[in-house]
C-alpha angles and dihedrals in degrees: 000000000000092000091053091046091050091051093049093050091044089054090049090051092052092048090048090054092050099040122356114247092228096226114147093261096034105057100128134049092240090062091080089102088071088064089053090054090048090050093050091050094045095048091046090051093050091048092052092047090049092056092051094058 
């Protein structure tokens, strides 16, 4: 799951660099770092949830 999530967010980061997505918090090309923070949090959360089960 975390590999798939990483690939999806990486694809979103590349798209953001080429053409901004236009979401309220992703209006400019330089906002791609916010996706990296989101990816780190999401992958950490899936790793923690995987250790609980």
